[in-house]
MIDRENBA-936753 format. One line per field, with one value per residue (C-alpha): chain; residue number from 1; residue in one letter; z, x, y. Coordinates in pm, 1 decimal. Each point is the difference from the previous one (the first is absolute). Example, Ala and Ser with C-alpha at 12.3 -4.5 7.8 and 13.67 -1.06 7.14 Angstrom:
residues 2
cadena = c(A A)
num = c(1 2)
residuo = c(A S)
Z = c(780.0 -66.0)
X = c(1230.0 137.0)
Y = c(-450.0 344.0)
//
This chain:
residues 177
cadena = c(A A A A A A A A A A A A A A A A A A A A A A A A A A A A A A A A A A A A A A A A A A A A A A A A A A A A A A A A A A A A A A A A A A A A A A A A A A A A A A A A A A A A A A A A A A A A A A A A A A A A A A A A A A A A A A A A A A A A A A A A A A A A A A A A A A A A A A A A A A A A A A A A A A A A A A A A A A A A A A A A A A A A A A A A A A A A A A A A A)
num = c(1 2 3 4 5 6 7 8 9 10 11 12 13 14 15 16 17 18 19 20 21 22 23 24 25 26 27 28 29 30 31 32 33 34 35 36 37 38 39 40 41 42 43 44 45 46 47 48 49 50 51 52 53 54 55 56 57 58 59 60 61 62 63 64 65 66 67 68 69 70 71 72 73 74 75 76 77 78 79 80 81 82 83 84 85 86 87 88 89 90 91 92 93 94 95 96 97 98 99 100 101 102 103 104 105 106 107 108 109 110 111 112 113 114 115 116 117 118 119 120 121 122 123 124 125 126 127 128 129 130 131 132 133 134 135 136 137 138 139 140 141 142 143 144 145 146 147 148 149 150 151 152 153 154 155 156 157 158 159 160 161 162 163 164 165 166 167 168 169 170 171 172 173 174 175 176 177)
residuo = c(M A Q L D T R I P P R T V L T S P V H L L A F G L G S G L S P K A P G T V G T L A A V P F A W G L L Q L P L A W V L G V I V V A A W V G V Y L C G E S A K R L G V H D H G G I V F D E F V G Y W I S C L P L M P A L L E V S G F Q G S T A A G L L L A F V L F R I F D V L K P W P I S W L D R H V D G G L G I M V D D L V A G V F A A L S W V V V S R L G V S F F)
Z = c(-9.2 -99.5 256.9 -109.1 184.6 -147.3 88.1 -251.0 48.1 107.5 -291.4 -249.5 154.3 94.7 -340.4 -221.4 -4.5 -78.4 297.8 245.6 -59.0 -3.9 303.7 204.1 -6.9 136.8 270.5 -161.8 64.6 365.0 82.1 221.3 -127.6 -276.2 -66.8 343.9 -26.8 -332.5 117.7 295.6 -276.5 -134.4 309.1 -64.1 -334.6 94.7 270.9 -298.4 -206.0 292.1 -73.2 -336.0 -161.1 -52.2 -351.3 14.9 208.8 -206.6 -313.2 172.4 101.2 -336.8 -174.4 249.5 -57.0 -374.4 27.4 272.6 -235.6 -249.9 316.3 150.7 -325.1 -138.0 342.0 31.7 -352.2 23.2 332.9 -166.9 290.7 17.1 288.0 156.8 399.3 -37.4 -265.9 228.2 -204.1 0.8 371.4 -17.7 -242.7 193.8 310.2 -137.4 -111.9 370.7 141.6 -221.7 308.1 124.6 -260.2 146.1 -267.7 91.5 396.5 5.0 -177.0 165.8 347.6 117.8 286.1 120.3 -62.4 -356.3 170.2 144.5 -361.4 -161.8 226.1 -28.1 -380.7 29.8 231.1 -218.8 -339.9 160.7 105.4 -334.8 -191.3 216.0 17.9 -341.7 33.0 -311.4 -267.1 116.3 -2.3 -350.0 -139.7 138.3 -132.8 -369.1 -108.6 -125.9 -103.0 163.9 26.1 186.1 247.5 53.1 -5.2 334.3 199.3 -177.9 107.7 363.5 12.5 -96.5 222.7 301.9 -69.4 -70.9 323.6 192.7 -107.8 50.3 325.9 117.1 -155.8 233.5 290.5 116.2 88.2 -87.4 215.0)
X = c(1.1 138.3 39.7 -82.6 109.2 -303.9 -370.5 -266.4 -250.6 -327.5 -172.9 179.0 -108.5 -371.9 -82.7 135.1 -173.7 318.9 181.6 -287.5 -22.9 363.3 41.0 -264.2 -274.6 249.9 131.6 340.5 47.7 96.7 319.3 103.3 -16.0 -247.2 37.9 -123.4 -275.5 -102.0 -22.7 -225.6 -234.8 -25.2 -144.6 -345.8 13.1 145.7 -276.5 -260.6 173.7 -59.9 -353.3 10.4 28.2 366.0 -40.3 -112.5 280.2 259.4 -133.5 8.4 349.4 158.5 -204.8 130.5 350.7 -38.4 -142.4 254.7 293.6 -160.4 -96.2 364.1 185.5 -178.9 4.9 366.9 50.7 -196.6 213.6 312.4 87.6 -11.7 -181.9 -72.3 -47.8 -322.2 -133.4 -143.4 -271.2 260.1 -60.9 -367.5 9.1 307.0 -210.0 -314.9 236.9 109.4 -373.1 -85.3 38.4 -287.1 -234.5 -272.0 61.3 365.4 -10.7 7.1 322.8 159.1 -74.6 -102.1 -238.1 23.1 -213.7 -30.5 134.4 284.3 63.4 -10.9 283.4 190.2 19.5 95.3 283.6 131.1 -37.2 164.9 302.1 16.5 -31.0 240.6 283.6 -64.0 164.2 110.5 -154.2 -183.6 287.8 113.5 -316.9 21.8 330.1 -21.7 -385.7 -73.9 -301.7 -345.5 90.8 268.2 -179.4 -279.3 169.1 224.8 -311.8 -198.6 273.6 17.1 -379.7 56.2 296.8 -206.6 -318.0 233.5 184.1 -314.2 -145.6 325.6 50.3 -372.3 13.9 301.2 -232.7 123.6 -269.4 33.9 -311.6)
Y = c(8.7 324.3 278.4 355.5 336.9 150.0 -87.4 -46.4 273.0 -130.0 167.5 -217.7 -324.1 119.0 133.6 -284.7 -323.7 -190.6 152.6 5.6 -406.4 -73.0 221.9 -202.8 245.6 264.0 -234.4 2.3 377.2 -66.6 147.9 -281.0 -366.9 23.9 -364.8 -56.0 241.9 -119.2 -357.7 142.8 163.6 -368.0 -138.4 94.3 -127.2 -333.8 -10.0 52.0 -240.7 -283.2 38.9 -117.7 -365.5 -123.3 -15.5 367.9 102.0 -172.1 169.9 339.4 -51.2 -109.2 288.6 223.0 -115.3 56.5 335.7 68.9 -66.4 261.9 246.2 -7.9 32.7 282.2 176.6 -61.7 113.7 330.5 79.9 -93.6 -241.5 -381.8 -132.9 351.1 -86.6 157.2 -279.0 -237.7 -183.3 -290.8 -20.2 -15.2 -296.4 -174.3 42.7 -135.7 -307.3 -31.6 -26.9 -276.5 -248.1 166.8 -89.1 -225.1 -249.6 -13.7 -2.8 -364.6 12.7 277.4 -129.8 343.7 17.6 365.8 281.4 176.6 319.6 -214.0 -145.4 316.7 126.5 -298.8 13.4 395.2 -111.2 -275.8 184.5 320.7 -243.4 -156.2 334.5 171.5 -257.5 -125.4 -345.4 -173.9 -18.7 299.5 208.2 -130.1 79.8 357.8 75.7 -176.2 61.9 313.3 207.7 -59.3 -361.7 45.2 247.9 -258.8 -356.2 41.5 90.2 -289.3 -235.9 150.9 -60.1 -377.7 -38.0 153.6 -230.9 -306.4 63.7 47.5 -342.2 -186.2 112.1 -21.3 -352.0 -72.3 53.4 360.3 219.7 391.9 98.8)
//
């Protein structure tokens, strides 16, 4: 993620549909930890997704990932900065992936027995750990894949790693809550 000394004017983000969506409905404008704030902004949407059938959720995630490649790439291009820290649509979709073990159809597989709120929190923490630490291959993807796909792919994989680590640890009998 590139760091800028100058901030993007809120008007630039709030008046452009591409920037508005790429900046997570403005959550990426946070001067501190925009990725974390963007992920927090994704929580209510994740809760809403949990109310849908699994097939619909998977469809939403796939469509959002493809749309995100365009949105994030176009926003970065217009700003002249690859993966500006305020572009957080990738955090939204990555976080949604990390919430998949909470889907009613997957609860038996995931082994999770806590409340939905606890699960959303666990998904948040695990996703942020993988997104910030970027273990291999996430770090490799972050460095070597360009454009909108490059912005999206590391967060998508971080979401997969978060979901899988949640399932593996739960299946080993560790209770998170």
